[in-house]
MIKOLKOL-315253 format. One line per field, with one value per atom (N, C-alpha, C): x, y, z; residue in one letter; atom name. Coordinates in nm, 4 decimals, always signed. Last residue first. Layout:
% MIKOLKOL-315253
px <- X:...
py <- Y:...
pz <- Z:...
bapa <- a:...
kolkol <- CA:...
//
This chain:
% MIKOLKOL-315253
px <- -0.4559:-0.3777:-0.2973:-0.6270:-0.7235:-0.5931:-0.4725:-0.5421:-0.6090:-0.4787:-0.3719:-0.3997:-0.7729:-0.7187:-0.5726:-0.7608:-0.8185:-0.7846:-0.5443:-0.4985:-0.5903:-0.6866:-0.5607:-0.5153:-0.9294:-0.9079:-0.8145:-0.7627:-0.8680:-0.9105:-0.6106:-0.4979:-0.6530:-0.8220:-0.7218:-0.6729:-0.9390:-1.0252:-0.9017:-0.7027:-0.7635:-0.8683:-0.6972:-0.5849:-0.6453:-0.9127:-0.8974:-0.8049:-0.8817:-1.0197:-0.9567:-0.6742:-0.6736:-0.8032:-0.7776:-0.6604:-0.6515:-0.9244:-0.9991:-0.9167:-0.7991:-0.9226:-0.9505:-0.6495:-0.5447:-0.6804:-0.8312:-0.7866:-0.6984:-0.9958:-1.0031:-0.9831:-0.9793:-0.9073:-0.9187:-1.1816:-1.1128:-1.0361:-1.3867:-1.2836:-1.1851:-1.5033:-1.3822:-1.2558:-1.7737:-1.7246:-1.5929:-1.6349:-1.6943:-1.7156:-1.6547:-1.6135:-1.7015:-1.7474:-1.7425:-1.6719:-1.6944:-1.6773:-1.6705:-1.7028:-1.5793:-1.7036:-1.8397:-1.8725:-1.7504:-1.8091:-1.7336:-1.8037:-1.9194:-1.9448:-1.8649:-1.8863:-1.8753:-1.8907:-2.0453:-2.0394:-2.0272:-1.9740:-1.9825:-1.9401:-2.1899:-2.0754:-2.0889:-2.3648:-2.2406:-2.1187:-2.6895:-2.6088:-2.4852:-2.7360:-2.6983:-2.6179:-2.7820:-2.8889:-2.8756:-2.6235:-2.5444:-2.6123:-2.6920:-2.5707:-2.5790:-2.8946:-2.9148:-2.8019:-2.7112:-2.8603:-2.8714:-2.5559:-2.5145:-2.6414:-2.7778:-2.7281:-2.6190:-2.8708:-2.9619:-2.8865:-2.6719:-2.7254:-2.8312:-2.6422:-2.5757:-2.6005:-2.8887:-2.8687:-2.7389:-2.8739:-2.9899:-2.9516:-2.6237:-2.6322:-2.7412:-2.6080:-2.6516:-2.6482:-2.3636:-2.4183:-2.4826:-2.2937:-2.3062:-2.3750:-2.2537:-2.3915:-2.4053:-2.0887:-2.0726:-2.2544:-2.0629:-2.1328:-2.0861:-1.9798:-2.0931:-2.1678:-1.8671:-1.8140:-2.0063:-1.8112:-1.8829:-1.8717:-1.7245:-1.6830:-1.7528:-1.7854:-1.8189:-1.7576:-1.5706:-1.5929:-1.6913:-1.6790:-1.6098:-1.6368:-1.7111:-1.7066:-1.6279:-1.8142:-1.7204:-1.7582:-2.0516:-1.9808:-1.8505:-2.3983:-2.2309:-2.1661:-2.6338:-2.5493:-2.4228:-2.6205:-2.7269:-2.6767:-2.5423:-2.4624:-2.5771:-2.7181:-2.6199:-2.5631:-2.7890:-2.8666:-2.7923:-2.6577:-2.5977:-2.6541:-2.6573:-2.7271:-2.6688:-2.5905:-2.5840:-2.6104:-2.6629:-2.6396:-2.6526:-2.6762:-2.7832:-2.7390:-2.4202:-2.5420:-2.7159:-2.1126:-2.2625:-2.3489:-1.9255:-2.0071:-2.1224:-1.7073:-1.8049:-1.8407:-1.4810:-1.4914:-1.6114:-1.4668:-1.5389:-1.5588:-1.2883:-1.2650:-1.3570:-1.3320:-1.3300:-1.3551:-1.2217:-1.2779:-1.2396:-1.1161:-1.1458:-1.1920:-1.1674:-1.1603:-1.2159:-1.2307:-1.0763:-1.0732:-1.3915:-1.4519:-1.3343:-1.5099:-1.3918:-1.3850:-1.7467:-1.6991:-1.5648:-1.8152:-1.8888:-1.8428:-1.5518:-1.6118:-1.7005:-1.6602:-1.4892:-1.5597:-1.8493:-1.9062:-1.8022:-1.6874:-1.8116:-1.8231:-1.5349:-1.5005:-1.5494:-1.7602:-1.6577:-1.5914:-1.8220:-1.9038:-1.8372:-1.5313:-1.6164:-1.7307:-1.5201:-1.4248:-1.5101:-1.7265:-1.7323:-1.6325:-1.5447:-1.6799:-1.7128:-1.2953:-1.3464:-1.4791:-1.2161:-1.2645:-1.2991:-1.0454:-1.1091:-1.1079:-1.0270:-1.0316:-1.1082:-0.7726:-0.8895:-0.8694:-0.6261:-0.6600:-0.7783:-0.4142:-0.5230:-0.5313:-0.1377:-0.2320:-0.3528:+0.0518:-0.0251:-0.1170:+0.2159:+0.1998:+0.1238:+0.2262:+0.1488:+0.1290:+0.2489:+0.2639:+0.1419:+0.1972:+0.3123:+0.2891:-0.0652:+0.0421:+0.2052:-0.2170:-0.2068:-0.0811:-0.1830:-0.1146:-0.1593:-0.2972:-0.1529:-0.0910:-0.5531:-0.5048:-0.3488:-0.6253:-0.6172:-0.5511:-0.6223:-0.5156:-0.5499:-0.8185:-0.7086:-0.5835:-1.0571:-1.0405:-0.8420:-1.0039:-0.9745:-0.9433:-1.1319:-0.9458:-0.9123:-1.3403:-1.2296:-1.0902:-1.4495:-1.4605:-1.3140:-1.3886:-1.3644:-1.3452:-1.5801:-1.4644:-1.3996:-1.8293:-1.7898:-1.6267:-1.8488:-1.8370:-1.8069:-1.8459:-1.9843:-1.9804:-1.6099:-1.6506:-1.8134:-1.3997:-1.4688:-1.5804:-1.0806:-1.2373:-1.3258:-0.7696:-0.8973:-1.0072:-0.4783:-0.5561:-0.6508:-0.3844:-0.4163:-0.4912:-0.3225:-0.2331:-0.2605:-0.6544:-0.5156:-0.4523:-0.8709:-0.8654:-0.6743:-0.9135:-0.9449:-0.9154:-0.9184:-0.9042:-1.0103:-0.8817:-0.9191:-0.9047:-0.5343:-0.6438:-0.7367:-0.4747:-0.4632:-0.5557:-0.2624:-0.3343:-0.3508:-0.1591:-0.1914:-0.2771:+0.0476:-0.1358:-0.0647:+0.1310:+0.1270:-0.0064:+0.2321:+0.1303:+0.1604:+0.3197:+0.3524:+0.2462:+0.2362:+0.2231:+0.2536:+0.3843:+0.3054:+0.3127
py <- +2.4068:+2.4643:+2.4152:+2.2280:+2.3151:+2.3785:+2.1234:+2.0310:+2.1303:+2.3442:+2.3138:+2.2024:+2.3107:+2.4460:+2.4054:+2.0828:+2.1319:+2.2064:+2.1899:+2.1019:+2.0486:+2.3689:+2.3815:+2.2958:+2.2331:+2.3288:+2.3283:+2.0503:+1.9917:+2.0666:+2.1504:+2.0990:+2.0500:+2.3053:+2.3780:+2.3197:+2.1274:+2.1759:+2.2705:+2.0213:+1.9185:+2.0292:+2.2580:+2.2175:+2.1173:+2.2692:+2.4146:+2.3388:+2.0381:+2.0765:+2.1837:+2.1106:+1.9583:+1.9856:+2.3184:+2.3403:+2.1981:+2.1181:+2.2633:+2.2804:+1.9908:+1.9449:+2.0736:+2.1497:+2.0652:+2.0350:+2.2915:+2.3655:+2.2943:+2.1972:+2.1386:+2.2456:+2.3258:+2.2147:+2.1051:+2.5467:+2.5223:+2.3897:+2.6578:+2.5193:+2.5187:+2.8429:+2.9197:+2.7678:+2.7282:+2.8209:+2.8801:+2.4021:+2.5134:+2.6115:+2.0437:+2.2106:+2.3184:+1.7855:+1.8211:+1.9881:+1.7821:+1.7399:+1.7539:+2.0032:+1.9745:+1.8945:+2.0310:+2.0234:+1.9672:+2.1894:+2.0789:+2.0968:+2.2308:+2.2327:+2.1559:+2.3878:+2.2366:+2.3053:+2.5423:+2.5582:+2.4091:+2.6160:+2.4730:+2.5609:+2.8114:+2.7774:+2.6212:+2.7737:+2.8271:+2.8270:+2.9124:+2.8319:+2.8667:+2.8157:+2.9025:+2.8179:+2.6583:+2.6310:+2.7192:+2.7162:+2.5761:+2.5643:+2.8694:+2.9306:+2.8149:+2.8101:+2.9129:+2.9263:+2.5963:+2.5551:+2.6665:+2.7964:+2.6528:+2.6478:+2.9328:+3.0019:+2.8817:+2.6912:+2.8016:+2.8300:+2.6158:+2.5289:+2.5740:+2.8481:+2.7989:+2.6889:+2.8143:+2.8909:+2.9035:+2.4912:+2.5561:+2.6880:+2.5675:+2.4905:+2.5061:+2.8723:+2.7274:+2.6718:+3.0238:+3.0409:+2.8722:+2.9658:+3.1211:+3.0956:+2.6685:+2.7720:+2.8743:+2.4578:+2.6017:+2.6672:+2.1599:+2.2220:+2.3464:+2.1149:+2.1046:+2.1484:+2.4106:+2.3046:+2.3028:+2.4817:+2.5050:+2.3980:+2.6377:+2.5023:+2.5582:+2.6417:+2.7036:+2.5866:+2.7030:+2.6377:+2.7293:+2.8163:+2.8642:+2.7273:+2.9941:+2.8878:+2.8534:+3.3516:+3.2475:+3.1203:+3.5216:+3.4961:+3.4178:+3.4397:+3.4725:+3.4855:+3.6751:+3.5898:+3.5857:+3.7358:+3.6973:+3.7631:+3.7997:+3.6547:+3.6338:+3.9491:+3.9732:+3.9163:+3.8162:+3.7899:+3.8359:+3.7987:+3.7470:+3.7094:+3.9633:+3.9248:+3.9038:+3.8544:+3.9122:+3.8868:+3.6443:+3.7663:+3.8652:+3.4054:+3.4265:+3.5635:+3.3865:+3.3389:+3.4093:+3.4063:+3.4341:+3.4363:+3.1767:+3.2507:+3.3156:+2.9837:+2.9906:+3.1118:+3.0662:+2.9489:+3.0343:+3.0292:+3.0844:+3.0009:+3.1169:+3.0066:+3.0885:+3.1825:+3.1833:+3.0406:+3.2445:+3.1646:+3.2434:+3.4662:+3.3180:+3.2253:+3.8072:+3.7049:+3.5494:+3.9944:+3.8950:+3.8272:+4.1324:+4.0087:+3.9245:+4.2500:+4.2013:+4.1333:+4.2760:+4.3965:+4.3879:+4.0368:+4.0762:+4.2087:+3.9884:+3.8902:+4.0091:+4.1789:+4.1820:+4.0923:+4.0317:+4.1645:+4.1630:+3.8264:+3.7757:+3.9094:+3.9557:+3.8633:+3.8357:+3.9808:+4.1199:+4.0002:+3.7258:+3.8268:+3.9057:+3.6425:+3.5611:+3.6567:+3.8394:+3.8076:+3.7785:+3.7231:+3.8602:+3.8243:+3.3924:+3.4454:+3.6353:+3.4442:+3.3674:+3.4426:+3.4312:+3.5059:+3.4121:+3.5143:+3.3716:+3.4859:+3.4952:+3.5405:+3.4307:+3.4728:+3.3970:+3.5035:+3.5311:+3.5585:+3.5291:+3.3587:+3.4209:+3.4687:+3.4230:+3.3637:+3.3373:+3.6997:+3.5698:+3.5300:+3.9007:+3.8053:+3.6843:+4.0870:+4.1384:+3.9941:+4.1048:+3.9451:+4.0333:+4.3423:+4.3144:+4.1740:+4.4111:+4.4935:+4.4362:+4.2424:+4.2389:+4.3351:+4.3081:+4.1982:+4.1976:+4.5930:+4.5670:+4.4034:+4.5271:+4.5829:+4.5624:+4.3726:+4.3165:+4.3767:+4.5349:+4.4206:+4.3761:+4.7152:+4.7691:+4.6804:+4.5286:+4.6075:+4.6334:+4.5285:+4.4345:+4.4640:+4.8030:+4.7508:+4.6322:+4.8326:+4.9182:+4.8558:+4.6757:+4.6333:+4.7259:+4.7953:+4.6559:+4.6314:+5.0206:+5.0428:+4.8952:+4.8689:+4.9734:+5.0109:+4.7425:+4.6436:+4.7495:+4.8448:+4.8226:+4.7296:+4.9201:+5.0503:+4.9585:+4.9616:+4.8383:+4.9590:+5.1805:+5.0971:+5.0804:+5.1829:+5.2101:+5.1366:+4.9121:+5.0498:+5.1066:+4.6272:+4.7003:+4.8559:+4.3977:+4.5306:+4.6143:+4.3140:+4.2537:+4.3942:+4.5326:+4.3574:+4.3544:+4.7744:+4.7866:+4.6041:+4.6566:+4.7465:+4.7469:+4.3077:+4.3839:+4.5378:+4.1540:+4.1996:+4.3083:+3.9394:+4.0964:+4.0488:+3.7609:+3.7441:+3.8695:+3.6686:+3.7718:+3.7533:+3.4569:+3.4793:+3.5914:+3.3342:+3.4376:+3.4189:+3.0087:+3.1171:+3.2053:+2.7735:+2.8305:+2.9625:+2.4448:+2.6130:+2.6781:+2.1224:+2.2864:+2.3797
pz <- -3.7832:-3.8338:-3.9720:-3.6656:-3.7883:-3.8537:-3.4680:-3.5830:-3.7033:-3.2715:-3.3500:-3.4640:-3.1777:-3.2928:-3.3383:-3.0820:-3.1719:-3.2689:-2.8468:-2.9527:-3.0852:-2.7578:-2.7920:-2.9075:-2.6101:-2.7069:-2.7774:-2.4623:-2.5131:-2.6616:-2.2543:-2.4007:-2.5107:-2.1616:-2.2482:-2.3602:-2.0178:-2.1449:-2.2138:-1.8377:-1.9722:-2.0363:-1.6954:-1.8144:-1.9033:-1.5533:-1.6804:-1.7420:-1.4114:-1.5189:-1.6211:-1.2835:-1.3348:-1.4583:-1.1149:-1.2109:-1.3195:-0.9706:-1.0319:-1.1569:-0.8232:-0.9117:-1.0425:-0.6794:-0.7847:-0.8766:-0.5258:-0.5925:-0.7297:-0.3121:-0.4490:-0.5367:-0.0923:-0.0668:-0.1744:-0.1909:-0.1073:-0.0737:-0.3989:-0.4333:-0.3455:-0.3133:-0.3399:-0.3700:-0.3133:-0.4421:-0.4170:-0.2541:-0.2196:-0.3418:-0.3631:-0.3979:-0.3441:-0.4057:-0.2796:-0.2701:-0.7127:-0.6511:-0.5211:-1.0181:-0.8976:-0.7757:-1.3031:-1.1716:-1.0821:-1.6126:-1.4963:-1.3683:-1.9631:-1.7704:-1.7137:-2.1992:-2.1911:-2.0215:-2.4864:-2.3743:-2.2807:-2.8406:-2.7528:-2.6167:-3.0949:-2.9674:-2.9129:-3.2905:-3.3654:-3.2328:-3.0824:-3.1801:-3.2126:-2.7382:-2.8580:-2.9606:-2.5518:-2.6497:-2.7646:-2.3771:-2.4822:-2.5785:-2.2475:-2.3148:-2.4244:-2.0901:-2.1645:-2.2765:-1.9036:-2.0433:-2.1541:-1.7732:-1.8765:-1.9653:-1.6063:-1.6999:-1.8196:-1.5007:-1.5801:-1.6687:-1.3619:-1.4768:-1.5510:-1.1897:-1.2690:-1.3910:-1.0220:-1.1296:-1.1935:-0.9336:-0.9990:-1.1078:-0.7350:-0.8638:-1.0005:-0.6013:-0.5722:-0.7648:-0.4390:-0.6182:-0.6149:-0.1892:-0.2423:-0.3546:-0.1523:-0.0988:-0.1517:-0.3539:-0.3680:-0.2942:-0.4022:-0.2649:-0.2403:-0.6458:-0.6227:-0.4567:-0.8199:-0.6865:-0.6519:-1.1826:-1.0624:-0.9669:-1.4965:-1.3711:-1.2310:-1.7863:-1.6745:-1.5983:-2.1325:-1.9904:-1.8792:-2.4346:-2.3256:-2.2140:-2.7867:-2.7151:-2.5567:-2.8289:-2.8130:-2.7219:-2.7527:-2.9073:-2.9094:-2.7106:-2.6822:-2.8032:-2.8601:-2.8279:-2.8025:-2.4865:-2.6166:-2.6931:-2.2412:-2.3190:-2.4351:-2.0692:-2.1619:-2.2876:-1.8739:-2.0045:-2.1063:-1.6221:-1.7434:-1.8801:-1.2953:-1.4606:-1.5539:-1.0302:-1.1470:-1.2490:-0.8578:-0.8198:-0.9056:-0.9535:-0.8797:-0.8146:-1.0862:-1.1793:-1.1077:-1.0698:-0.9644:-1.0405:-1.1834:-1.2136:-1.1081:-1.0955:-1.0128:-1.0129:-1.3823:-1.2549:-1.1597:-1.6966:-1.5890:-1.4801:-1.9887:-1.8456:-1.7815:-2.2909:-2.2175:-2.0562:-2.6665:-2.5671:-2.4363:-2.8445:-2.8794:-2.7788:-2.8371:-2.7477:-2.8294:-3.0396:-3.0710:-2.9913:-2.9824:-3.0687:-3.0837:-2.7047:-2.7570:-2.8432:-2.5350:-2.6174:-2.6928:-2.4247:-2.5205:-2.6239:-2.2618:-2.3615:-2.4858:-2.0785:-2.1397:-2.2872:-1.9689:-2.0169:-2.1129:-1.8451:-1.9427:-2.0140:-1.6521:-1.7777:-1.8899:-1.4710:-1.5333:-1.6809:-1.3978:-1.4589:-1.4915:-1.3180:-1.4426:-1.4670:-1.0929:-1.2081:-1.2936:-0.8943:-0.9246:-1.0843:-1.0326:-0.9289:-0.9706:-1.2127:-1.1062:-0.9965:-1.5454:-1.4257:-1.3020:-1.8692:-1.7484:-1.6291:-2.2278:-2.0904:-1.9946:-2.4574:-2.4041:-2.2957:-2.7946:-2.6977:-2.5941:-3.0587:-2.9818:-2.8705:-3.1159:-3.1760:-3.1132:-3.0691:-2.9977:-3.0967:-3.1380:-3.2588:-3.1859:-2.9256:-3.0437:-3.1535:-2.6583:-2.7134:-2.8528:-2.5183:-2.4997:-2.5650:-2.6399:-2.6732:-2.6371:-2.5181:-2.6403:-2.6898:-2.2396:-2.3001:-2.4122:-2.2187:-2.2121:-2.2200:-2.3115:-2.4002:-2.3307:-2.0760:-2.2158:-2.2987:-1.8681:-1.8683:-2.0158:-1.9755:-1.9578:-1.9271:-1.9367:-2.0398:-2.0982:-1.6302:-1.7155:-1.8846:-1.5538:-1.5733:-1.6302:-1.6466:-1.7131:-1.6664:-1.4930:-1.6385:-1.7374:-1.2441:-1.2797:-1.4253:-1.2683:-1.2805:-1.3327:-1.3006:-1.4002:-1.3635:-1.0583:-1.2099:-1.2845:-0.8138:-0.8455:-1.0233:-0.7509:-0.8320:-0.8787:-0.4395:-0.5513:-0.6538:-0.5285:-0.4070:-0.5108:-0.5348:-0.5522:-0.4498:-0.5687:-0.4924:-0.5707:-0.4322:-0.5808:-0.4833:-0.2649:-0.2709:-0.3342:-0.2387:-0.1731:-0.2170:-0.4297:-0.3676:-0.3827:-0.5149:-0.3851:-0.3440:-0.8274:-0.7471:-0.6479:-0.8696:-0.9149:-0.8032:-0.9799:-0.8516:-0.9212:-1.2493:-1.1520:-1.0722:-1.4886:-1.3500:-1.2473:-1.7522:-1.6723:-1.5587:-1.9645:-1.8520:-1.7970:-2.2790:-2.1110:-2.0505:-2.4264:-2.3560:-2.2922:-2.6493:-2.5414:-2.5038:-2.7540:-2.7633:-2.6431:-2.7281:-2.7069:-2.7193
bapa <- d:d:d:e:e:e:e:e:e:d:d:d:e:e:e:g:g:g:n:n:n:l:l:l:r:r:r:m:m:m:d:d:d:l:l:l:y:y:y:a:a:a:d:d:d:v:v:v:s:s:s:r:r:r:m:m:m:l:l:l:t:t:t:d:d:d:q:q:q:h:h:h:g:g:g:e:e:e:f:f:f:f:f:f:h:h:h:d:d:d:a:a:a:d:d:d:p:p:p:i:i:i:e:e:e:d:d:d:y:y:y:d:d:d:i:i:i:t:t:t:i:i:i:g:g:g:k:k:k:q:q:q:a:a:a:q:q:q:l:l:l:k:k:k:e:e:e:v:v:v:l:l:l:k:k:k:k:k:k:i:i:i:d:d:d:r:r:r:r:r:r:p:p:p:v:v:v:l:l:l:v:v:v:d:d:d:k:k:k:d:d:d:g:g:g:h:h:h:i:i:i:i:i:i:i:i:i:g:g:g:s:s:s:s:s:s:p:p:p:c:c:c:p:p:p:a:a:a:l:l:l:f:f:f:s:s:s:f:f:f:d:d:d:y:y:y:m:m:m:n:n:n:a:a:a:p:p:p:p:p:p:a:a:a:i:i:i:s:s:s:i:i:i:f:f:f:g:g:g:a:a:a:i:i:i:e:e:e:p:p:p:r:r:r:r:r:r:m:m:m:l:l:l:l:l:l:q:q:q:m:m:m:s:s:s:i:i:i:w:w:w:a:a:a:g:g:g:f:f:f:s:s:s:f:f:f:g:g:g:g:g:g:i:i:i:w:w:w:v:v:v:a:a:a:p:p:p:a:a:a:n:n:n:p:p:p:n:n:n:h:h:h:t:t:t:q:q:q:m:m:m:w:w:w:d:d:d:l:l:l:a:a:a:s:s:s:a:a:a:a:a:a:d:d:d:s:s:s:l:l:l:e:e:e:g:g:g:v:v:v:g:g:g:h:h:h:d:d:d:y:y:y:d:d:d:g:g:g:q:q:q:s:s:s:r:r:r:g:g:g:v:v:v:g:g:g:r:r:r:f:f:f:n:n:n:f:f:f:r:r:r:l:l:l:v:v:v:s:s:s:f:f:f:g:g:g:r:r:r:k:k:k
kolkol <- N:CA:C:N:CA:C:N:CA:C:N:CA:C:N:CA:C:N:CA:C:N:CA:C:N:CA:C:N:CA:C:N:CA:C:N:CA:C:N:CA:C:N:CA:C:N:CA:C:N:CA:C:N:CA:C:N:CA:C:N:CA:C:N:CA:C:N:CA:C:N:CA:C:N:CA:C:N:CA:C:N:CA:C:N:CA:C:N:CA:C:N:CA:C:N:CA:C:N:CA:C:N:CA:C:N:CA:C:N:CA:C:N:CA:C:N:CA:C:N:CA:C:N:CA:C:N:CA:C:N:CA:C:N:CA:C:N:CA:C:N:CA:C:N:CA:C:N:CA:C:N:CA:C:N:CA:C:N:CA:C:N:CA:C:N:CA:C:N:CA:C:N:CA:C:N:CA:C:N:CA:C:N:CA:C:N:CA:C:N:CA:C:N:CA:C:N:CA:C:N:CA:C:N:CA:C:N:CA:C:N:CA:C:N:CA:C:N:CA:C:N:CA:C:N:CA:C:N:CA:C:N:CA:C:N:CA:C:N:CA:C:N:CA:C:N:CA:C:N:CA:C:N:CA:C:N:CA:C:N:CA:C:N:CA:C:N:CA:C:N:CA:C:N:CA:C:N:CA:C:N:CA:C:N:CA:C:N:CA:C:N:CA:C:N:CA:C:N:CA:C:N:CA:C:N:CA:C:N:CA:C:N:CA:C:N:CA:C:N:CA:C:N:CA:C:N:CA:C:N:CA:C:N:CA:C:N:CA:C:N:CA:C:N:CA:C:N:CA:C:N:CA:C:N:CA:C:N:CA:C:N:CA:C:N:CA:C:N:CA:C:N:CA:C:N:CA:C:N:CA:C:N:CA:C:N:CA:C:N:CA:C:N:CA:C:N:CA:C:N:CA:C:N:CA:C:N:CA:C:N:CA:C:N:CA:C:N:CA:C:N:CA:C:N:CA:C:N:CA:C:N:CA:C:N:CA:C:N:CA:C:N:CA:C:N:CA:C:N:CA:C:N:CA:C:N:CA:C:N:CA:C:N:CA:C:N:CA:C:N:CA:C:N:CA:C:N:CA:C:N:CA:C:N:CA:C:N:CA:C:N:CA:C:N:CA:C:N:CA:C:N:CA:C:N:CA:C:N:CA:C:N:CA:C:N:CA:C:N:CA:C:N:CA:C:N:CA:C:N:CA:C:N:CA:C:N:CA:C:N:CA:C:N:CA:C:N:CA:C:N:CA:C:N:CA:C:N:CA:C:N:CA:C:N:CA:C:N:CA:C:N:CA:C
//
């Protein structure tokens, strides 16, 4: 398997991160800076991917639209009922959306509407996985969530290896 680097960070004001919530403006800038840092420290990386959870999924999808080098995305529990995702027209790369079927913060109908809108676009493939009995935070279902992410990455990366 090809090795890869991962950077996970908290947005401003979350955990031990400094600063205050900035309604998405500063957080998008933070995500872009994190991506810049990763690219500087991994100049020979064959691909760039982005992922996010909940609010982070909304931010990561905005970054996806601004950075053409991003080859794929993993969007976990995107808050399609709270934030406007209409900027994903057209969505520039393929990815997966993962949702818990017991998520009461983001109803299934809102996720399905987003998935169907993206799946209708040409030139990309949007996968969707619904984790049974999982809430918005995948409490008690993190292992299942990680298996979903791992399976998707294996499928995508193995497919890319065949093209090399």
